[in-house]
ZAMARGU-4260 file (C-alpha; in steps of 0.2 Angstrom, whole numbers, plus 5000, padded with zeros to 4 digits):
<rodrens>
0) 5107/5033/4953 | 5093/5040/4943 | 5075/5039/4949 | 5067/5021/4944 | 5049/5018/4948
5) 5041/5002/4946 | 5022/4996/4944 | 5020/4979/4951 | 5009/4971/4940 | 4993/4961/4948
10) 4994/4945/4953 | 4988/4930/4945 | 4981/4921/4959 | 4974/4924/4977 | 4989/4930/4990
15) 4988/4936/5007 | 5001/4951/5001 | 5000/4963/4985 | 5014/4975/4976 | 5010/4991/4971
20) 5026/5000/4968 | 5046/4996/4970 | 5054/5013/4970 | 5071/5022/4968 | 5067/5041/4973
25) 5077/5057/4974 | 5066/5072/4970 | 5057/5071/4989 | 5056/5089/4989 | 5046/5090/4973
30) 5031/5080/4983 | 5017/5087/4993 | 5014/5083/5011 | 5006/5078/5020 | 5009/5060/5011
35) 4994/5046/5013 | 4991/5032/5007 | 4978/5018/5006 | 4992/5003/5007 | 5008/5002/5018
40) 5024/5007/5013 | 5044/5001/5018 | 5055/5013/5016 | 5074/5010/5014 | 5086/5026/5016
45) 5100/5025/5003 | 5109/5042/5006 | 5104/5057/5019 | 5093/5057/5033 | 5079/5065/5041
50) 5064/5065/5052 | 5048/5053/5050 | 5032/5062/5059 | 5016/5056/5063 | 5003/5057/5075
55) 5010/5043/5086 | 5028/5051/5085 | 5045/5056/5079 | 5057/5046/5071 | 5076/5053/5065
60) 5083/5042/5051 | 5098/5040/5043 | 5107/5032/5029 | 5105/5011/5032 | 5087/5012/5042
65) 5072/5007/5036 | 5056/5014/5042 | 5035/5010/5039 | 5019/5022/5033 | 5004/5013/5036
70) 4988/5013/5028 | 4978/5030/5029 | 4992/5037/5041 | 4993/5054/5037 | 5015/5057/5040
75) 5028/5068/5033 | 5046/5067/5031 | 5058/5081/5034 | 5075/5080/5025 | 5091/5086/5022
80) 5097/5090/5003 | 5105/5072/5003 | 5092/5064/5006 | 5087/5047/4994 | 5078/5032/4997
85) 5069/5016/4990 | 5051/5010/4995 | 5041/4994/4992 | 5020/5000/4993 | 5012/4983/4997
90) 4993/4978/5004 | 4983/4966/5005 | 4974/4956/5020 | 4988/4949/5027 | 5000/4966/5027
95) 4997/4970/5044 | 4997/4951/5053 | 5014/4948/5046 | 5019/4969/5053 | 5013/4966/5069
100) 5020/4948/5070 | 5036/4954/5071 | 5032/4968/5084 | 5032/4982/5068 | 5017/4997/5072
105) 5014/5015/5073 | 5024/5017/5089 | 5038/5005/5084 | 5041/5010/5066 | 5060/5013/5063
110) 5076/5000/5061 | 5092/4999/5056 | 5098/4985/5044 | 5115/4980/5039 | 5123/4986/5023
115) 5118/4969/5013 | 5101/4973/5015 | 5104/4991/5004 | 5113/4980/4991 | 5100/4971/4989
120) 5087/4983/4988 | 5099/4993/4973 | 5103/4976/4964 | 5084/4970/4964 | 5077/4988/4962
125) 5088/4984/4946 | 5081/4969/4939 | 5064/4973/4942 | 5054/4968/4926 | 5035/4963/4924
130) 5039/4944/4923 | 5048/4944/4940 | 5041/4959/4947 | 5031/4951/4960 | 5042/4937/4967
135) 5058/4950/4967 | 5048/4963/4977 | 5041/4950/4990 | 5061/4943/4993 | 5066/4961/4996
140) 5052/4963/5009 | 5054/4946/5016 | 5072/4947/5018 | 5071/4965/5025 | 5061/4958/5038
145) 5071/4943/5042 | 5084/4957/5049 | 5070/4967/5055 | 5061/4953/5066 | 5078/4952/5075
150) 5077/4968/5081 | 5062/4966/5089 | 5055/4959/5106 | 5043/4944/5106 | 5027/4950/5101
155) 5012/4937/5102 | 4998/4945/5089 | 4982/4951/5094 | 4968/4939/5092 | 4960/4944/5075
160) 4943/4954/5082 | 4929/4954/5070 | 4931/4969/5063 | 4948/4964/5056 | 4938/4949/5048
165) 4927/4962/5039 | 4941/4972/5032 | 4949/4953/5026 | 4930/4950/5016 | 4930/4969/5009
170) 4948/4967/5003 | 4944/4948/4996 | 4928/4954/4987 | 4930/4972/4982 | 4927/4968/4962
175) 4913/4961/4968 | 4897/4973/4960 | 4884/4969/4973 | 4898/4971/4989 | 4891/4986/4998
180) 4890/4993/5017 | 4871/4985/5019 | 4877/4967/5013 | 4891/4968/5025 | 4883/4974/5039
185) 4870/4958/5036 | 4884/4946/5035 | 4893/4953/5051 | 4875/4955/5060 | 4880/4973/5063
190) 4871/4990/5059 | 4875/4999/5042 | 4877/5013/5054 | 4887/5004/5069 | 4899/4997/5052
195) 4901/5014/5046 | 4907/5021/5064 | 4919/5007/5064 | 4926/5011/5046 | 4929/5029/5053
200) 4935/5026/5070 | 4945/5011/5065 | 4953/5015/5047 | 4951/5034/5047 | 4941/5034/5031
205) 4922/5029/5027 | 4916/5014/5019 | 4914/5021/5003 | 4930/5028/5002 | 4938/5013/5007
210) 4932/5001/4995 | 4933/5014/4979 | 4951/5015/4984 | 4953/4997/4982 | 4943/4996/4966
215) 4953/5012/4958 | 4971/5008/4962 | 4965/4988/4954 | 4957/5000/4941 | 4974/5009/4937
220) 4985/4992/4939 | 4975/4984/4926 | 4978/4996/4914 | 4997/4998/4919 | 4997/4978/4915
225) 4990/4981/4897 | 4972/4981/4898 | 4961/4996/4886 | 4944/4991/4886 | 4933/5002/4901
230) 4919/4992/4899 | 4929/4975/4902 | 4941/4984/4916 | 4924/4993/4924 | 4919/4975/4925
235) 4933/4968/4934 | 4933/4982/4946 | 4915/4978/4952 | 4906/4993/4941 | 4890/4986/4930
240) 4891/5003/4924 | 4905/5011/4915 | 4899/5029/4915 | 4899/5028/4933 | 4914/5019/4934
245) 4922/5034/4923 | 4916/5046/4933 | 4925/5039/4948 | 4939/5037/4939 | 4941/5054/4934
250) 4938/5060/4951 | 4952/5047/4958 | 4966/5048/4945 | 4962/5066/4938 | 4959/5058/4920
255) 4946/5048/4911 | 4951/5031/4910 | 4951/5034/4890 | 4963/5047/4894 | 4972/5039/4907
260) 4977/5024/4896 | 4982/5034/4880 | 4995/5043/4890 | 5002/5026/4897
</rodrens>
């Protein structure tokens, strides 16, 4: 197989899970490490072996294994010359509760799956198109999780705490132009200083970085889905000032919105 990178278009309805990529990749040696993303990734090893390294431990993996990397987690992958793998990138306020309900977490992130799971990934990555991308990607994710949950110990999810509710609120409302740390602090009865500290201590990033990542990645997905009007894209991402949006976009992506759209 050759490398395949499918960008999943935004859903046209509210959802607890959002999908960003469905990829088959062979050229990890070309990528800069350590890795870190705002979204989660589920990897399936198609060929070869390696070691996943995070602050929480080291996990050896081989052909037929699935492993996870989580949002804002720094990780590295040691690999042999044969390593090829698939991955699905996903986010949304339902992502972590779903994984936690199955006993999947930063200290329990590698699992073996049967050959039929790999066969399903291979068939699916070849079939993905804009019309079926969300449904097919979700099918692959859930099908794989159905085998993983049989291996994990019975796990009762922790009661959702107040900060989880705050992150949920941000994930649902990041396109609102008046969303701010001060507004969220008022809604949830925090001081701005304490809420700012919570974002850094719980997610490893400042609130402004978290919000900007949500908005910029949404902008990229809109453009990949055919949006070409920069002003409208800015508004759909929560920016009333298209010029400020363009400056932020260039910092995040390395190109202006116009340049990025032209290069698609």
